[in-house]
Backbone atoms as SQL, in Angstrom:
CREATE TABLE atoms (id INTEGER PRIMARY KEY, chain TEXT, resi INTEGER, resn TEXT, atom TEXT, x REAL, y REAL, z REAL);
INSERT INTO atoms VALUES
  (1, 'A', 1, 'MET', 'N', -8.615, -7.038, 1.825),
  (2, 'A', 1, 'MET', 'CA', -7.874, -6.322, 0.808),
  (3, 'A', 1, 'MET', 'C', -8.442, -4.916, 0.587),
  (4, 'A', 2, 'ALA', 'N', -9.752, -4.805, 0.712),
  (5, 'A', 2, 'ALA', 'CA', -10.385, -3.488, 0.540),
  (6, 'A', 2, 'ALA', 'C', -9.908, -2.527, 1.621),
  (7, 'A', 3, 'GLU', 'N', -9.663, -3.052, 2.826),
  (8, 'A', 3, 'GLU', 'CA', -9.183, -2.218, 3.927),
  (9, 'A', 3, 'GLU', 'C', -7.820, -1.609, 3.583),
  (10, 'A', 4, 'ILE', 'N', -6.947, -2.408, 2.976),
  (11, 'A', 4, 'ILE', 'CA', -5.619, -1.925, 2.613),
  (12, 'A', 4, 'ILE', 'C', -5.731, -0.840, 1.546),
  (13, 'A', 5, 'LYS', 'N', -6.547, -1.086, 0.540),
  (14, 'A', 5, 'LYS', 'CA', -6.716, -0.103, -0.530),
  (15, 'A', 5, 'LYS', 'C', -7.278, 1.198, 0.035),
  (16, 'A', 6, 'LYS', 'N', -8.244, 1.072, 0.909),
  (17, 'A', 6, 'LYS', 'CA', -8.853, 2.245, 1.535),
  (18, 'A', 6, 'LYS', 'C', -7.789, 3.031, 2.310),
  (19, 'A', 7, 'PHE', 'N', -6.937, 2.321, 3.063),
  (20, 'A', 7, 'PHE', 'CA', -5.882, 2.963, 3.831),
  (21, 'A', 7, 'PHE', 'C', -4.905, 3.677, 2.910),
  (22, 'A', 8, 'GLU', 'N', -4.458, 2.974, 1.872),
  (23, 'A', 8, 'GLU', 'CA', -3.481, 3.560, 0.954),
  (24, 'A', 8, 'GLU', 'C', -4.042, 4.786, 0.240),
  (25, 'A', 9, 'GLU', 'N', -5.299, 4.731, -0.143),
  (26, 'A', 9, 'GLU', 'CA', -5.931, 5.877, -0.793),
  (27, 'A', 9, 'GLU', 'C', -6.038, 7.055, 0.173),
  (28, 'A', 10, 'ALA', 'N', -6.424, 6.775, 1.408),
  (29, 'A', 10, 'ALA', 'CA', -6.547, 7.839, 2.409),
  (30, 'A', 10, 'ALA', 'C', -5.180, 8.446, 2.712),
  (31, 'A', 11, 'LEU', 'N', -4.173, 7.606, 2.838),
  (32, 'A', 11, 'LEU', 'CA', -2.828, 8.102, 3.123),
  (33, 'A', 11, 'LEU', 'C', -2.307, 8.960, 1.969),
  (34, 'A', 12, 'SER', 'N', -2.557, 8.522, 0.760),
  (35, 'A', 12, 'SER', 'CA', -2.130, 9.281, -0.419),
  (36, 'A', 12, 'SER', 'C', -2.819, 10.650, -0.456),
  (37, 'A', 13, 'GLU', 'N', -4.120, 10.657, -0.200),
  (38, 'A', 13, 'GLU', 'CA', -4.845, 11.931, -0.187),
  (39, 'A', 13, 'GLU', 'C', -4.354, 12.827, 0.953),
  (40, 'A', 14, 'LEU', 'N', -4.062, 12.222, 2.099),
  (41, 'A', 14, 'LEU', 'CA', -3.550, 12.987, 3.236),
  (42, 'A', 14, 'LEU', 'C', -2.212, 13.640, 2.879),
  (43, 'A', 15, 'GLU', 'N', -1.343, 12.909, 2.209),
  (44, 'A', 15, 'GLU', 'CA', -0.055, 13.468, 1.784),
  (45, 'A', 15, 'GLU', 'C', -0.270, 14.652, 0.839),
  (46, 'A', 16, 'THR', 'N', -1.247, 14.541, -0.045),
  (47, 'A', 16, 'THR', 'CA', -1.560, 15.629, -0.969),
  (48, 'A', 16, 'THR', 'C', -2.054, 16.857, -0.214),
  (49, 'A', 17, 'VAL', 'N', -2.915, 16.627, 0.775),
  (50, 'A', 17, 'VAL', 'CA', -3.443, 17.734, 1.584),
  (51, 'A', 17, 'VAL', 'C', -2.311, 18.426, 2.337),
  (52, 'A', 18, 'VAL', 'N', -1.416, 17.647, 2.912),
  (53, 'A', 18, 'VAL', 'CA', -0.299, 18.230, 3.674),
  (54, 'A', 18, 'VAL', 'C', 0.581, 19.077, 2.756),
  (55, 'A', 19, 'LYS', 'N', 0.914, 18.554, 1.586),
  (56, 'A', 19, 'LYS', 'CA', 1.739, 19.319, 0.639),
  (57, 'A', 19, 'LYS', 'C', 1.047, 20.623, 0.251),
  (58, 'A', 20, 'LYS', 'N', -0.256, 20.555, 0.047),
  (59, 'A', 20, 'LYS', 'CA', -1.012, 21.756, -0.322),
  (60, 'A', 20, 'LYS', 'C', -0.963, 22.783, 0.804),
  (61, 'A', 21, 'LEU', 'N', -1.116, 22.303, 2.058),
  (62, 'A', 21, 'LEU', 'CA', -1.115, 23.206, 3.207),
  (63, 'A', 21, 'LEU', 'C', 0.263, 23.810, 3.465),
  (64, 'A', 22, 'GLU', 'N', 1.296, 23.155, 2.974),
  (65, 'A', 22, 'GLU', 'CA', 2.649, 23.704, 3.137),
  (66, 'A', 22, 'GLU', 'C', 2.886, 24.896, 2.206),
  (67, 'A', 23, 'GLY', 'N', 2.012, 25.056, 1.232),
  (68, 'A', 23, 'GLY', 'CA', 2.138, 26.160, 0.285),
  (69, 'A', 23, 'GLY', 'C', 1.344, 27.375, 0.740),
  (70, 'A', 24, 'ASP', 'N', 1.146, 28.271, -0.189),
  (71, 'A', 24, 'ASP', 'CA', 0.409, 29.503, 0.075),
  (72, 'A', 24, 'ASP', 'C', -1.058, 29.277, -0.269),
  (73, 'A', 25, 'VAL', 'N', -1.866, 29.052, 0.761),
  (74, 'A', 25, 'VAL', 'CA', -3.282, 28.736, 0.580),
  (75, 'A', 25, 'VAL', 'C', -4.114, 29.765, 1.336),
  (76, 'A', 26, 'PRO', 'N', -5.182, 30.263, 0.721),
  (77, 'A', 26, 'PRO', 'CA', -6.065, 31.187, 1.443),
  (78, 'A', 26, 'PRO', 'C', -6.601, 30.542, 2.726),
  (79, 'A', 27, 'LEU', 'N', -6.824, 31.355, 3.730),
  (80, 'A', 27, 'LEU', 'CA', -7.209, 30.855, 5.054),
  (81, 'A', 27, 'LEU', 'C', -8.439, 29.959, 5.019),
  (82, 'A', 28, 'ASP', 'N', -9.502, 30.382, 4.352),
  (83, 'A', 28, 'ASP', 'CA', -10.726, 29.571, 4.351),
  (84, 'A', 28, 'ASP', 'C', -10.494, 28.214, 3.681),
  (85, 'A', 29, 'GLU', 'N', -9.692, 28.200, 2.632),
  (86, 'A', 29, 'GLU', 'CA', -9.362, 26.945, 1.955),
  (87, 'A', 29, 'GLU', 'C', -8.458, 26.082, 2.839),
  (88, 'A', 30, 'ALA', 'N', -7.529, 26.720, 3.534),
  (89, 'A', 30, 'ALA', 'CA', -6.624, 25.996, 4.427),
  (90, 'A', 30, 'ALA', 'C', -7.399, 25.334, 5.562),
  (91, 'A', 31, 'ILE', 'N', -8.399, 26.004, 6.077),
  (92, 'A', 31, 'ILE', 'CA', -9.215, 25.437, 7.162),
  (93, 'A', 31, 'ILE', 'C', -9.962, 24.202, 6.666),
  (94, 'A', 32, 'GLU', 'N', -10.551, 24.301, 5.488),
  (95, 'A', 32, 'GLU', 'CA', -11.265, 23.148, 4.921),
  (96, 'A', 32, 'GLU', 'C', -10.298, 21.993, 4.645),
  (97, 'A', 33, 'ASP', 'N', -9.128, 22.305, 4.116),
  (98, 'A', 33, 'ASP', 'CA', -8.133, 21.263, 3.860),
  (99, 'A', 33, 'ASP', 'C', -7.663, 20.622, 5.167),
  (100, 'A', 34, 'PHE', 'N', -7.495, 21.453, 6.186),
  (101, 'A', 34, 'PHE', 'CA', -7.076, 20.931, 7.485),
  (102, 'A', 34, 'PHE', 'C', -8.125, 19.970, 8.047),
  (103, 'A', 35, 'LYS', 'N', -9.398, 20.351, 7.941),
  (104, 'A', 35, 'LYS', 'CA', -10.486, 19.471, 8.397),
  (105, 'A', 35, 'LYS', 'C', -10.442, 18.138, 7.655),
  (106, 'A', 36, 'ARG', 'N', -10.246, 18.208, 6.344),
  (107, 'A', 36, 'ARG', 'CA', -10.168, 16.973, 5.546),
  (108, 'A', 36, 'ARG', 'C', -8.964, 16.140, 5.989),
  (109, 'A', 37, 'GLY', 'N', -7.854, 16.795, 6.264),
  (110, 'A', 37, 'GLY', 'CA', -6.666, 16.090, 6.731),
  (111, 'A', 37, 'GLY', 'C', -6.903, 15.368, 8.048),
  (112, 'A', 38, 'VAL', 'N', -7.625, 16.005, 8.952),
  (113, 'A', 38, 'VAL', 'CA', -7.960, 15.379, 10.235),
  (114, 'A', 38, 'VAL', 'C', -8.835, 14.148, 10.010),
  (115, 'A', 39, 'GLU', 'N', -9.820, 14.267, 9.134),
  (116, 'A', 39, 'GLU', 'CA', -10.694, 13.125, 8.824),
  (117, 'A', 39, 'GLU', 'C', -9.878, 11.966, 8.244),
  (118, 'A', 40, 'LEU', 'N', -8.981, 12.287, 7.329),
  (119, 'A', 40, 'LEU', 'CA', -8.162, 11.248, 6.701),
  (120, 'A', 40, 'LEU', 'C', -7.209, 10.599, 7.700),
  (121, 'A', 41, 'SER', 'N', -6.633, 11.402, 8.581),
  (122, 'A', 41, 'SER', 'CA', -5.721, 10.830, 9.566),
  (123, 'A', 41, 'SER', 'C', -6.466, 9.917, 10.542),
  (124, 'A', 42, 'LYS', 'N', -7.695, 10.264, 10.897),
  (125, 'A', 42, 'LYS', 'CA', -8.514, 9.392, 11.746),
  (126, 'A', 42, 'LYS', 'C', -8.796, 8.072, 11.039),
  (127, 'A', 43, 'LEU', 'N', -9.145, 8.161, 9.756),
  (128, 'A', 43, 'LEU', 'CA', -9.426, 6.960, 8.983),
  (129, 'A', 43, 'LEU', 'C', -8.188, 6.056, 8.927),
  (130, 'A', 44, 'CYS', 'N', -7.024, 6.650, 8.684),
  (131, 'A', 44, 'CYS', 'CA', -5.773, 5.874, 8.641),
  (132, 'A', 44, 'CYS', 'C', -5.481, 5.237, 9.998),
  (133, 'A', 45, 'PHE', 'N', -5.668, 6.002, 11.067),
  (134, 'A', 45, 'PHE', 'CA', -5.409, 5.487, 12.404),
  (135, 'A', 45, 'PHE', 'C', -6.318, 4.307, 12.728),
  (136, 'A', 46, 'GLU', 'N', -7.603, 4.447, 12.430),
  (137, 'A', 46, 'GLU', 'CA', -8.551, 3.370, 12.706),
  (138, 'A', 46, 'GLU', 'C', -8.231, 2.124, 11.882),
  (139, 'A', 47, 'SER', 'N', -7.820, 2.331, 10.660),
  (140, 'A', 47, 'SER', 'CA', -7.448, 1.204, 9.801),
  (141, 'A', 47, 'SER', 'C', -6.234, 0.480, 10.368),
  (142, 'A', 48, 'LEU', 'N', -5.230, 1.235, 10.790),
  (143, 'A', 48, 'LEU', 'CA', -4.034, 0.626, 11.375),
  (144, 'A', 48, 'LEU', 'C', -4.359, -0.083, 12.688),
  (145, 'A', 49, 'LYS', 'N', -5.229, 0.521, 13.479),
  (146, 'A', 49, 'LYS', 'CA', -5.629, -0.091, 14.744),
  (147, 'A', 49, 'LYS', 'C', -6.338, -1.417, 14.503),
  (148, 'A', 50, 'SER', 'N', -7.182, -1.454, 13.499),
  (149, 'A', 50, 'SER', 'CA', -7.896, -2.680, 13.144),
  (150, 'A', 50, 'SER', 'C', -6.926, -3.766, 12.681),
  (151, 'A', 51, 'GLU', 'N', -5.997, -3.382, 11.827),
  (152, 'A', 51, 'GLU', 'CA', -5.024, -4.351, 11.315),
  (153, 'A', 51, 'GLU', 'C', -4.107, -4.840, 12.431),
  (154, 'A', 52, 'LYS', 'N', -3.770, -3.967, 13.368),
  (155, 'A', 52, 'LYS', 'CA', -2.933, -4.370, 14.503),
  (156, 'A', 52, 'LYS', 'C', -3.637, -5.461, 15.307),
  (157, 'A', 53, 'GLY', 'N', -4.935, -5.283, 15.522),
  (158, 'A', 53, 'GLY', 'CA', -5.711, -6.289, 16.253),
  (159, 'A', 53, 'GLY', 'C', -5.703, -7.629, 15.539),
  (160, 'A', 54, 'LYS', 'N', -5.839, -7.606, 14.217),
  (161, 'A', 54, 'LYS', 'CA', -5.812, -8.842, 13.441),
  (162, 'A', 54, 'LYS', 'C', -4.447, -9.515, 13.546),
  (163, 'A', 55, 'LEU', 'N', -3.396, -8.722, 13.480),
  (164, 'A', 55, 'LEU', 'CA', -2.042, -9.274, 13.586),
  (165, 'A', 55, 'LEU', 'C', -1.794, -9.870, 14.973),
  (166, 'A', 56, 'GLU', 'N', -2.289, -9.204, 15.995),
  (167, 'A', 56, 'GLU', 'CA', -2.118, -9.725, 17.353),
  (168, 'A', 56, 'GLU', 'C', -2.803, -11.080, 17.502),
  (169, 'A', 57, 'LEU', 'N', -3.985, -11.233, 16.909),
  (170, 'A', 57, 'LEU', 'CA', -4.681, -12.523, 16.966),
  (171, 'A', 57, 'LEU', 'C', -3.877, -13.607, 16.253),
  (172, 'A', 58, 'LEU', 'N', -3.305, -13.276, 15.100),
  (173, 'A', 58, 'LEU', 'CA', -2.488, -14.245, 14.371),
  (174, 'A', 58, 'LEU', 'C', -1.253, -14.641, 15.163),
  (175, 'A', 59, 'VAL', 'N', -0.608, -13.676, 15.783),
  (176, 'A', 59, 'VAL', 'CA', 0.586, -13.961, 16.591),
  (177, 'A', 59, 'VAL', 'C', 0.215, -14.839, 17.784),
  (178, 'A', 60, 'ASP', 'N', -0.912, -14.560, 18.411),
  (179, 'A', 60, 'ASP', 'CA', -1.374, -15.392, 19.520),
  (180, 'A', 60, 'ASP', 'C', -1.596, -16.833, 19.066),
  (181, 'A', 61, 'ASP', 'N', -2.211, -16.990, 17.886),
  (182, 'A', 61, 'ASP', 'CA', -2.439, -18.332, 17.342),
  (183, 'A', 61, 'ASP', 'C', -1.113, -19.055, 17.091),
  (184, 'A', 62, 'ILE', 'N', -0.167, -18.345, 16.536),
  (185, 'A', 62, 'ILE', 'CA', 1.151, -18.947, 16.265),
  (186, 'A', 62, 'ILE', 'C', 1.835, -19.321, 17.573),
  (187, 'A', 63, 'ASN', 'N', 1.757, -18.458, 18.567),
  (188, 'A', 63, 'ASN', 'CA', 2.371, -18.749, 19.864),
  (189, 'A', 63, 'ASN', 'C', 1.744, -19.982, 20.513),
  (190, 'A', 64, 'LYS', 'N', 0.427, -20.100, 20.429),
  (191, 'A', 64, 'LYS', 'CA', -0.250, -21.277, 20.990),
  (192, 'A', 64, 'LYS', 'C', 0.182, -22.546, 20.269),
  (193, 'A', 65, 'LEU', 'N', 0.298, -22.453, 18.966),
  (194, 'A', 65, 'LEU', 'CA', 0.716, -23.605, 18.175),
  (195, 'A', 65, 'LEU', 'C', 2.142, -24.020, 18.535),
  (196, 'A', 66, 'THR', 'N', 3.033, -23.080, 18.678),
  (197, 'A', 66, 'THR', 'CA', 4.418, -23.419, 19.025),
  (198, 'A', 66, 'THR', 'C', 4.505, -23.974, 20.445),
  (199, 'A', 67, 'GLU', 'N', 3.655, -23.494, 21.330),
  (200, 'A', 67, 'GLU', 'CA', 3.624, -24.035, 22.694),
  (201, 'A', 67, 'GLU', 'C', 3.186, -25.487, 22.676),
  (202, 'A', 68, 'GLU', 'N', 2.237, -25.831, 21.817),
  (203, 'A', 68, 'GLU', 'CA', 1.788, -27.217, 21.703),
  (204, 'A', 68, 'GLU', 'C', 2.928, -28.118, 21.249),
  (205, 'A', 69, 'PHE', 'N', 3.754, -27.636, 20.357),
  (206, 'A', 69, 'PHE', 'CA', 4.894, -28.418, 19.894),
  (207, 'A', 69, 'PHE', 'C', 5.933, -28.601, 21.001),
  (208, 'A', 70, 'LYS', 'N', 6.078, -27.587, 21.843),
  (209, 'A', 70, 'LYS', 'CA', 7.051, -27.663, 22.941),
  (210, 'A', 70, 'LYS', 'C', 6.616, -28.696, 23.989),
  (211, 'A', 71, 'LEU', 'N', 5.303, -28.857, 24.165),
  (212, 'A', 71, 'LEU', 'CA', 4.800, -29.783, 25.165),
  (213, 'A', 71, 'LEU', 'C', 4.980, -31.229, 24.750),
  (214, 'A', 72, 'ASP', 'N', 4.993, -31.500, 23.466),
  (215, 'A', 72, 'ASP', 'CA', 5.096, -32.880, 22.985),
  (216, 'A', 72, 'ASP', 'C', 6.488, -33.428, 23.072);
């Protein structure tokens, strides 16, 4: 559950950074915001990649279970 909260918080902050960068921001501030946005997008990507792996394991388990029922 902490992983989901972490993802949602990072995504929310990333959306805020993007909206800020769409406005009129001084260059030095825009560069720092862009760096933060890259960090947040990496965090979101890694979180999604981790969750995808967990889902794939669950699907594999379900497929094995259904195969056992088909054999009987």
